[in-house]
C-alpha positions in Angstrom: 20.6 24.6 -1.7 21.6 26.1 0.8 19.5 25.1 4.1 17.8 28.3 6.6 20.9 28.9 8.1 23.7 28.4 5.4 25.3 24.8 6.3 26.2 22.5 3.6 24.7 19.5 3.4 27.4 17.4 5.2 27.6 20.0 8.0 23.5 19.9 8.4 23.5 16.0 8.6 26.1 15.9 11.1 24.4 18.5 13.3 21.3 16.5 12.9 22.8 13.0 13.9 23.9 14.8 16.6 20.7 16.5 17.7 18.6 13.1 17.5 21.7 11.2 18.6 21.3 8.9 15.5 23.1 7.9 12.4 20.7 7.8 9.2 21.2 4.6 7.1 21.7 4.4 3.3 17.9 4.6 2.1 17.5 7.7 4.1 20.4 9.4 3.4 19.7 9.4 -0.3 16.3 10.6 0.4 18.1 14.1 2.2 20.4 14.3 -0.5 17.5 13.8 -3.0 15.9 16.7 -1.4 18.7 18.7 -0.8 19.7 18.9 -4.8 16.1 19.9 -5.6 15.9 22.4 -2.9 13.7 21.1 -0.8 13.7 22.1 2.9 14.6 18.7 4.3 14.7 19.8 7.7 10.8 19.5 7.9 11.5 15.2 7.1 15.0 15.1 9.4 14.3 12.9 11.8 15.6 9.8 12.0 12.6 8.4 13.2 11.1 9.1 9.8 11.8 5.4 7.4 13.3 6.4 4.1 9.9 5.7 2.3 7.9 8.4 4.9 11.1 10.6 4.4 9.9 9.8 0.7 6.4 10.7 0.5 7.2 14.0 2.6 9.9 15.3 -0.1 7.5 14.6 -2.7 4.6 16.6 -1.3 6.8 19.5 -0.9 7.9 19.5 -4.2 4.6 18.7 -5.2 2.7 21.4 -2.9 1.3 18.9 -1.1 -0.2 20.1 2.5 2.2 17.8 4.2 1.2 18.9 7.8 -2.1 16.4 7.5 0.6 13.3 6.9 4.0 14.4 8.6 4.2 12.1 11.1 6.2 9.3 12.7 3.5 7.2 13.6 2.1 7.2 10.4 2.7 4.3 8.6 4.4 4.8 4.6 1.2 2.7 3.2 -0.6 5.5 4.9 1.3 8.6 3.6 1.2 7.4 0.0 -2.7 7.2 0.5 -2.7 10.8 2.2 -0.2 12.4 0.0 -2.2 10.7 -3.5 -5.0 12.1 -2.3 -4.4 15.3 -1.7 -1.9 15.7 -5.1 -5.1 14.8 -6.5 -7.7 17.5 -4.7 -9.1 16.0 -2.2 -10.6 18.2 0.5 -9.0 15.9 3.5 -11.8 17.5 6.1 -14.2 14.4 4.1 -12.1 11.8 5.3 -12.0 12.9 9.4 -15.0 11.4 11.4 -15.1 13.5 14.7 -11.5 13.5 16.1 -10.0 10.7 13.8 -8.7 9.3 10.2 -11.8 7.6 8.8 -9.5 5.0 6.9 -12.3 3.3 5.6 -13.6 6.0 3.3 -9.9 6.8 3.1 -9.2 3.7 1.7 -12.5 3.0 -0.6 -11.6 6.7 -2.1 -7.7 6.0 -2.7 -9.0 2.2 -4.3 -11.0 4.4 -6.7 -8.8 6.8 -7.6 -6.4 4.0 -8.1 -9.0 2.7 -10.8 -9.0 6.3 -12.1 -5.5 7.1 -12.4 -3.8 4.4 -13.0 -1.7 3.4 -10.0 -0.7 0.9 -7.9 -2.9 0.2 -5.2 -2.6 -1.4 -1.8 -1.9 -4.7 -1.2 -3.5 -6.7 0.8 -1.0 -6.5 3.7 -0.7 -2.9 3.3 -4.5 -1.8 3.9 -4.2 -4.5 7.4 -1.4 -2.1 8.3 -3.7 0.9 7.6 -6.4 -0.2 9.3 -4.3 -2.5 12.3 -2.4 0.4 13.7 -5.5 2.8 13.4 -7.2 5.4 15.2 -5.1 8.0 13.5 -6.3 11.2 15.5 -6.1 14.4 14.1 -6.8 17.8 15.5 -9.5 20.4 14.1 -7.1 21.0 11.0 -6.9 17.3 10.4 -3.6 17.4 11.4 -1.8 14.3 13.3 -1.8 14.4 17.1 -0.2 12.9 19.9 3.0 13.8 18.1 6.3 11.4 19.6 8.7 14.4 20.6 11.9 14.5 18.6 
């Protein structure tokens, strides 16, 4: 795949590492390479503040036509991304999980538990669930997109 400006993968990585003044670790590089090889726009998750699991859920969303704007935020843990990705992939209407200007984490987790039982997906363990609650509230705009982003 050629990136939008025809950079090779190696050139793109070098330019990102210069832009962010950061070297990607092995696992981040692996996720970026997977996306590149699968013709995914890797610039959408090339921010090194994403860990490799966050990058993986964004890549999966791009590969499967999921609206990543609902969860592609460095403020969202990979556990929350997992929940939102699977719900959206399976046809959930995201606005059901917004309470005023925040995500309704209780409703999200309950819906994800039900989806796991129905589809045979692995449920979140107690630690992951606790981490989602601990990091809340998650503010969103009227479109359900994360707000108060960390720049770059």
